[in-house]
C-alpha positions as CSV (number, residue, x, y, z in Angstrom):
1,M,0.0,0.1,0.2
2,D,1.0,4.1,-0.4
3,D,1.7,6.1,2.4
4,I,1.6,10.2,2.0
5,M,4.6,11.8,3.2
6,R,7.1,14.8,2.7
7,P,11.1,14.5,1.0
8,S,13.4,15.0,4.0
9,S,14.1,18.3,4.9
10,G,17.5,17.7,3.8
11,A,16.4,18.2,0.7
12,S,18.5,21.3,-0.1
13,G,21.8,23.0,0.3
14,L,24.8,21.4,0.7
15,G,23.6,18.1,2.1
16,L,21.6,17.1,-1.2
17,A,24.7,15.0,-2.7
18,S,25.0,12.7,0.3
19,V,21.0,12.2,1.2
20,F,20.2,11.7,-2.1
21,P,21.4,9.4,-4.7
22,P,22.3,10.8,-7.8
23,G,19.5,10.0,-10.2
24,L,16.7,11.2,-7.6
25,Q,18.8,14.6,-7.3
26,A,19.0,14.7,-11.1
27,I,15.2,15.1,-11.1
28,Y,14.2,16.8,-8.0
29,G,16.7,19.9,-9.7
30,E,14.2,19.9,-12.4
31,C,11.1,19.5,-10.3
32,R,12.8,22.3,-8.4
33,R,13.8,24.5,-11.1
34,L,10.1,24.9,-11.6
35,Y,8.7,24.5,-8.2
36,Q,10.8,26.8,-6.5
37,D,8.0,28.1,-3.6
38,Q,8.2,23.6,-3.2
39,P,11.1,22.0,-2.0
40,N,9.1,19.8,0.1
41,P,6.0,18.3,-1.6
42,L,3.6,16.2,-1.1
43,Q,4.7,12.7,-1.9
44,V,2.9,9.5,-2.6
45,T,5.9,6.7,-1.6
46,A,5.7,2.4,-2.0
47,I,5.8,1.4,2.1
48,V,7.8,-1.2,0.5
49,K,9.9,-0.7,-2.6
50,Y,10.2,-2.8,-5.4
51,W,13.8,-3.4,-4.9
52,L,13.2,-4.7,-2.3
53,G,10.2,-6.7,-3.4
54,G,7.6,-4.3,-3.0
55,P,4.9,-4.7,-6.0
56,D,5.1,-1.1,-7.1
57,P,8.0,0.1,-9.3
58,L,7.6,4.2,-8.4
59,D,9.6,4.3,-5.1
60,Y,7.7,8.2,-5.1
61,I,5.2,10.0,-6.8
62,S,5.7,14.0,-6.2
63,M,2.4,16.7,-6.0
64,Y,3.0,20.3,-6.8
65,R,0.5,23.2,-6.9
66,N,0.8,24.8,-10.2
67,L,-1.1,28.4,-10.5
68,G,-1.2,28.0,-14.6
69,C,-1.0,31.0,-16.9
70,P,-4.0,33.5,-16.4
71,A,-2.1,34.7,-19.6
72,Q,-2.4,32.4,-21.8
73,E,-6.1,31.0,-20.0
74,I,-3.8,27.9,-18.5
75,Q,-5.7,26.8,-15.5
76,E,-4.7,25.5,-12.1
77,H,-4.1,22.0,-11.6
78,W,-1.9,19.4,-9.5
79,H,1.4,18.2,-11.1
80,Y,2.4,14.5,-10.4
81,V,5.7,13.9,-11.5
82,S,6.9,9.9,-11.3
83,F,10.1,8.6,-9.2
84,G,11.4,4.8,-10.6
85,L,10.9,4.3,-14.7
86,S,14.5,6.1,-14.8
87,D,17.6,4.8,-13.3
88,L,17.7,6.9,-9.4
89,Y,20.4,4.7,-8.2
90,G,23.1,3.8,-10.7
91,D,23.8,0.3,-8.2
92,N,22.0,-1.9,-10.6
93,R,19.3,-2.4,-7.4
94,V,16.3,-1.8,-10.3
95,H,17.9,-1.3,-13.5
96,E,20.9,-2.1,-14.8
97,F,23.8,0.8,-15.2
98,T,24.9,0.9,-18.9
99,G,26.7,4.2,-18.5
100,P,25.7,8.1,-19.0
101,D,25.9,8.0,-22.5
102,G,21.8,6.4,-23.3
103,P,18.8,6.4,-21.5
104,S,18.7,6.3,-18.1
105,G,16.7,2.8,-17.3
106,F,14.0,3.0,-19.3
107,G,14.6,6.8,-20.1
108,F,11.6,8.8,-19.4
109,E,9.1,9.3,-15.9
110,L,5.7,9.7,-16.2
111,T,3.9,13.0,-15.2
112,F,-0.2,14.3,-15.1
113,R,-1.5,17.4,-14.7
114,L,-5.1,17.5,-13.4
115,K,-7.3,20.2,-13.6
116,R,-7.6,21.5,-9.3
117,E,-11.3,22.1,-8.1
118,P,-12.3,25.2,-6.7
119,D,-12.8,23.8,-2.8
120,E,-9.6,21.0,-2.8
121,T,-6.9,21.8,-0.7
122,A,-4.8,19.0,-0.9
123,P,-3.9,17.0,-4.4
124,P,-6.4,13.6,-4.8
125,T,-4.0,10.3,-5.0
126,W,-5.4,8.3,-7.5
127,P,-3.6,9.7,-10.1
128,A,-0.5,8.1,-8.2
129,E,-2.2,4.3,-8.5
130,L,-3.1,4.9,-12.8
131,M,1.1,5.9,-12.6
132,Q,2.3,3.0,-10.9
133,G,-0.4,1.0,-13.1
134,L,1.3,1.8,-16.0
135,A,4.9,1.7,-14.3
136,R,4.2,-1.9,-13.9
137,Y,3.0,-2.7,-17.1
138,V,6.1,-1.2,-18.6
139,F,8.3,-3.5,-16.2
140,Q,6.7,-6.5,-17.0
141,S,6.6,-5.7,-20.5
142,E,9.4,-4.0,-21.2
143,N,7.5,-1.8,-23.7
144,T,7.9,1.6,-23.3
145,F,6.1,4.8,-24.1
146,C,6.4,7.5,-26.5
147,S,5.1,10.3,-27.2
148,G,2.1,10.2,-29.4
149,D,1.6,6.9,-27.6
150,H,-2.1,6.2,-26.8
151,I,-4.1,3.6,-23.9
152,S,-6.6,2.0,-24.0
153,W,-7.7,1.7,-19.9
154,H,-11.9,1.5,-20.7
155,S,-12.6,2.4,-17.0
156,P,-12.9,6.1,-15.7
157,L,-9.3,7.1,-14.6
158,D,-10.6,8.1,-11.3
159,N,-13.0,5.0,-10.8
160,S,-15.8,7.9,-10.9
161,E,-18.6,7.7,-13.8
162,S,-16.6,10.0,-15.9
163,R,-15.8,10.2,-19.5
164,I,-12.1,10.4,-19.1
165,Q,-11.8,6.7,-20.0
166,H,-8.3,6.2,-22.2
167,M,-5.1,8.2,-22.5
168,L,-2.4,9.8,-24.6
169,L,1.3,10.6,-24.2
170,T,2.6,13.9,-25.4
171,E,6.1,15.5,-23.6
172,D,5.8,17.9,-20.7
173,P,5.7,21.2,-21.2
174,Q,7.6,22.6,-18.8
175,L,9.8,19.4,-17.2
176,Q,12.8,19.8,-19.6
177,P,14.8,16.1,-20.2
178,V,17.8,16.1,-18.0
179,Q,21.2,14.6,-18.1
180,T,22.0,11.9,-15.3
181,P,25.2,9.9,-14.2
182,F,23.2,7.3,-15.2
183,G,22.0,8.5,-18.5
184,L,18.9,10.6,-20.2
185,V,15.5,11.2,-18.7
186,T,12.8,12.4,-20.4
187,F,9.2,13.5,-18.8
188,L,6.2,12.0,-21.0
189,Q,3.0,13.8,-19.3
190,I,-0.3,11.5,-19.1
191,V,-3.5,13.3,-20.9
192,G,-6.8,11.7,-20.4
193,V,-9.2,11.5,-22.9
194,C,-13.0,10.0,-24.2
195,T,-13.5,6.8,-26.2
196,E,-14.5,9.0,-28.8
197,E,-10.7,10.7,-28.7
198,L,-9.5,7.6,-27.9
199,Q,-11.0,6.3,-31.3
200,A,-9.5,9.1,-33.3
201,A,-6.1,8.7,-32.3
202,Q,-5.9,5.2,-33.7
203,Q,-7.7,5.5,-36.8
204,W,-5.5,8.6,-37.4
205,N,-1.9,9.6,-34.9
206,G,-1.7,10.4,-32.0
207,Q,0.1,13.6,-32.3
208,G,-2.2,14.8,-34.4
209,V,-5.4,14.3,-31.1
210,L,-2.9,16.1,-29.0
211,D,-2.6,19.3,-31.0
212,L,-6.7,19.6,-31.9
213,L,-6.7,19.1,-27.9
214,R,-4.2,21.8,-27.2
215,S,-6.4,23.7,-29.7
216,V,-9.8,23.9,-27.4
217,H,-9.3,25.7,-24.2
218,M,-11.9,23.6,-22.4
219,A,-10.1,19.6,-24.1
220,G,-7.0,20.6,-22.2
221,G,-5.1,23.6,-23.6
222,P,-1.9,24.0,-24.5
223,W,-0.5,22.6,-21.1
224,L,-3.5,19.5,-21.7
225,I,-4.7,19.5,-18.4
226,T,-7.0,16.9,-18.0
227,D,-10.6,17.8,-16.0
228,M,-12.4,14.8,-14.9
229,R,-15.1,16.6,-15.3
230,R,-15.2,17.4,-19.0
231,G,-18.5,15.6,-20.5
232,E,-17.9,16.8,-23.9
233,T,-15.6,15.6,-26.2
234,I,-13.4,18.1,-29.0
235,F,-15.9,16.8,-31.5
236,D,-18.9,17.5,-29.7
237,I,-17.2,21.0,-28.4
238,D,-16.0,21.8,-32.4
239,P,-17.9,19.3,-34.7
240,H,-15.6,20.6,-37.7
241,L,-12.4,18.6,-36.1
242,Q,-13.6,15.6,-37.0
243,Q,-14.2,16.3,-40.7
244,E,-11.6,19.3,-41.4
245,R,-8.9,17.2,-39.6
246,V,-9.8,14.2,-38.4
247,D,-11.2,12.2,-41.5
248,K,-8.8,14.0,-43.5
249,G,-5.6,12.7,-42.0
250,I,-7.2,9.5,-42.1
251,E,-7.6,9.6,-46.1
252,S,-4.2,10.7,-46.6
253,E,-2.1,9.6,-44.3
254,G,-3.9,6.0,-42.8
255,S,-3.2,5.3,-39.7
256,N,0.2,5.0,-37.5
257,L,-1.3,2.6,-34.5
258,S,1.4,-0.3,-35.6
259,G,0.5,-2.4,-32.5
260,V,-1.0,-3.7,-29.1
261,S,-0.2,-5.8,-26.4
262,A,-3.3,-8.1,-25.6
263,K,-4.4,-12.1,-24.6
264,C,-3.5,-14.0,-28.2
265,A,-2.4,-17.5,-29.5
266,W,-1.9,-18.9,-33.0
267,D,-1.2,-22.1,-34.3
268,D,-0.8,-24.2,-37.5
269,L,-4.1,-27.1,-38.2
270,S,-2.7,-27.7,-41.3
271,H,-1.6,-31.5,-41.7
272,P,2.8,-31.1,-42.7
273,P,2.5,-31.3,-46.1
274,E,4.9,-34.3,-48.0
275,D,7.1,-31.7,-49.5
276,E,7.8,-29.2,-47.2
277,D,8.7,-26.7,-50.3
278,D,4.8,-26.5,-51.1
279,S,4.5,-25.5,-47.4
280,R,2.1,-22.1,-46.6
281,S,3.7,-22.4,-43.2
282,I,7.3,-21.7,-42.2
283,C,7.3,-22.9,-38.6
284,I,11.0,-23.8,-37.3
285,G,11.5,-26.6,-34.9
286,S,8.4,-28.8,-34.0
287,Q,8.5,-26.8,-30.4
288,P,8.2,-23.0,-30.4
289,R,11.0,-21.3,-29.3
290,R,11.8,-18.5,-27.5
291,L,11.6,-15.0,-29.7
292,S,15.3,-13.6,-30.1
293,D,16.5,-10.6,-28.5
294,K,16.2,-9.2,-32.4
295,D,13.0,-10.4,-33.0
296,T,11.6,-9.1,-29.6
297,E,13.3,-5.3,-30.4
298,Q,11.4,-5.2,-34.0
299,I,8.1,-5.9,-32.2
300,R,9.1,-4.1,-29.5
301,E,9.5,-1.0,-32.1
302,A,5.9,-2.1,-33.3
303,L,4.3,-1.5,-29.9
304,R,5.6,1.8,-29.7
305,R,2.6,3.3,-30.9
306,G,-0.8,2.5,-28.9
307,L,-1.3,0.2,-25.8
308,E,-4.1,-1.9,-24.6
309,L,-3.6,-2.6,-21.0
310,N,-6.9,-4.0,-19.8
311,G,-7.2,-7.0,-22.6
312,K,-10.8,-5.6,-24.5
313,A,-10.5,-6.5,-27.7
314,V,-9.0,-4.2,-31.3
315,L,-8.6,-5.5,-34.6
316,P,-5.9,-4.4,-36.9
317,P,-7.0,-0.5,-38.2
318,I,-7.8,-1.4,-42.0
319,S,-10.0,0.2,-41.6
320,S,-12.6,1.9,-39.1
321,Q,-15.1,4.0,-41.4
322,R,-15.7,4.4,-45.5
323,Q,-15.8,7.6,-47.2
324,N,-16.4,8.6,-50.6
325,H,-16.4,6.2,-53.4
326,D,-15.9,3.4,-50.6
327,R,-12.2,3.5,-50.7
328,P,-10.9,2.3,-47.4
329,Q,-8.3,3.6,-44.4
330,G,-6.3,2.7,-42.3
331,R,-2.7,0.9,-41.8
332,L,-2.5,-1.9,-44.0
333,L,-4.3,-0.3,-47.1
334,H,-0.9,2.1,-46.1
335,G,1.2,-0.6,-47.2
336,R,2.4,-1.1,-43.0
337,H,1.7,-3.7,-40.5
338,F,-0.3,-4.4,-37.6
339,T,1.0,-6.4,-34.6
340,Y,-0.3,-8.3,-31.1
341,K,1.9,-9.0,-29.3
342,S,0.4,-11.5,-26.2
343,I,1.2,-10.8,-22.5
344,T,1.4,-13.8,-21.3
345,G,4.2,-15.2,-23.3
346,D,6.0,-14.5,-26.4
347,T,3.2,-14.9,-29.0
348,A,3.3,-12.2,-31.4
349,I,0.4,-12.4,-34.5
350,T,2.1,-9.5,-37.2
351,F,-0.6,-8.5,-40.2
352,V,1.8,-7.1,-42.7
353,S,1.0,-6.0,-46.6
354,M,2.5,-5.9,-49.4
355,G,5.9,-4.1,-49.7
356,V,6.7,-3.8,-46.0
357,E,10.1,-4.1,-45.7
358,G,12.1,-6.8,-43.2
359,A,8.7,-9.0,-43.7
360,F,9.2,-12.8,-43.8
361,A,5.8,-13.1,-45.3
362,T,6.1,-13.7,-48.6
363,E,3.5,-14.4,-51.1
364,E,4.6,-17.5,-51.5
365,H,4.4,-18.1,-48.3
366,P,1.4,-16.2,-46.7
367,Y,2.2,-17.5,-43.2
368,A,5.8,-17.3,-41.8
369,A,6.8,-17.9,-38.6
370,H,10.5,-17.5,-36.6
371,G,9.3,-19.4,-33.7
372,P,6.3,-17.8,-31.9
373,W,5.8,-15.0,-34.0
374,L,3.4,-15.1,-36.7
375,Q,3.8,-13.0,-40.0
376,V,0.4,-12.9,-41.8
377,L,0.6,-11.6,-45.7
378,L,-2.8,-9.8,-46.4
379,T,-3.1,-8.9,-50.0
380,E,-5.2,-5.5,-51.1
381,E,-7.9,-8.1,-52.0
382,L,-8.2,-10.3,-48.5
383,V,-8.2,-6.9,-46.9
384,E,-11.1,-5.4,-48.8
385,Q,-12.8,-9.1,-48.0
386,M,-11.8,-9.0,-44.6
387,L,-13.5,-5.1,-43.6
388,D,-17.4,-6.1,-44.8
389,D,-16.8,-10.2,-43.1
390,L,-15.7,-8.3,-39.7
391,Q,-17.8,-4.9,-39.8
392,D,-19.9,-6.3,-37.0
393,L,-16.8,-5.4,-34.8
394,T,-16.9,-2.3,-35.1
395,A,-20.0,-1.7,-33.7
396,R,-20.9,-0.1,-30.2
397,E,-22.4,-2.6,-28.5
398,E,-20.1,-5.8,-26.9
399,P,-19.9,-8.5,-29.1
400,I,-20.9,-11.8,-28.0
401,L,-18.3,-13.9,-27.9
402,P,-17.0,-16.1,-28.8
403,K,-16.7,-15.1,-32.5
404,E,-15.2,-16.9,-35.3
405,Y,-14.2,-15.8,-39.2
406,S,-13.0,-18.4,-41.8
407,W,-11.9,-17.4,-45.2
408,P,-11.0,-21.0,-46.4
409,D,-9.3,-20.3,-49.6
410,K,-7.0,-18.2,-48.3
411,K,-6.9,-21.3,-45.4
412,L,-7.4,-18.5,-42.9
413,K,-9.3,-18.5,-39.5
414,I,-9.8,-15.8,-37.0
415,S,-11.1,-16.9,-33.3
416,I,-12.1,-14.2,-31.0
417,L,-12.3,-15.6,-27.8
418,P,-13.6,-14.3,-24.0
419,D,-10.3,-13.7,-21.6
420,G,-11.0,-17.0,-20.1
421,A,-10.4,-19.0,-23.0
422,F,-6.3,-17.9,-22.8
423,D,-6.0,-19.9,-19.3
424,S,-5.3,-22.7,-21.7
425,P,-5.3,-21.6,-25.1
426,L,-5.8,-23.5,-28.3
427,Q,-7.1,-26.4,-26.0
């Protein structure tokens, strides 16, 4: 369980270097630059530190009162800063020490800006648990975050009835990157968004939606402050944004969502052919091996855009809607790829389109595997067919599971199962 505390009174002056480890000191220094009047902010701290066997990777979350900037109509808010995703200690207790030239630990810390309500005298602590949840995902999956990522949460961030149920990530507008003795630390800000705004980020791109949120004062403004009481999306506030910005962006650029973490599994159900050269699958070995470091790095790169942390079903964004002339948009018809990476093991499934560089699925072998990593080559014709067959999954209502879709001429079958089915997949 977390506890609330204030940093030791020795957090400033000549005693700083002896009291705080260098990584911690560097982040405190950047926070003090911004909040000179708050040298000892309230903190949420893990009672049992992660490096002592505790469940929470973040040692501390500092909470500051930010007065905003009235001249720019930036409202007063609470500013949260995490400590622990970067290397605070440099002694390998949490992160492997790799020197000062690369990233420190995972290379970033999380921040969050929450609108201060008029009657609040102290910051709410629920954002700290939200940040711990995101940190646990990073530590367990080793998938890092970057600006423009979106996170599907599927629940109000504060467990209320709020419409703010998902997140985007962007650079913090005030905290600058910090060079520590253990590497570079950047600050990624969590931005709470509505479902419709998340969908726009999935169908188009996160940076584009972040720019729209910055342009709408009620939806975040220049510093992207989250208001959990916001009842309208940016598209409710300004209906022209959907058609003039998002739809045009989807049509011209497609989606930059390249992967999600999910519960997934695959298997080759065909009988082994007599002539191995005629196989539609390239499976190495009878037992799936672990992903190689190169495979893992490729998949991590695919997952740098978009995270599905709560296990809800997600489809590759081959298209979410159709424009004039029945023209589909998305990734696969823009010559790109999409990956599902299992959150319960090494399994990965990547859908690739024609011409994707580095793909090992080809026209001759459209189903190709490197151990537990499967690639499926989808032709434009098959994508068009899948658009029609999977259309019911884009409805707002939750689908009744299990569902099965089959394309016999392509020897392809996709089953969408409830979470419980993955306790013993493919059995």
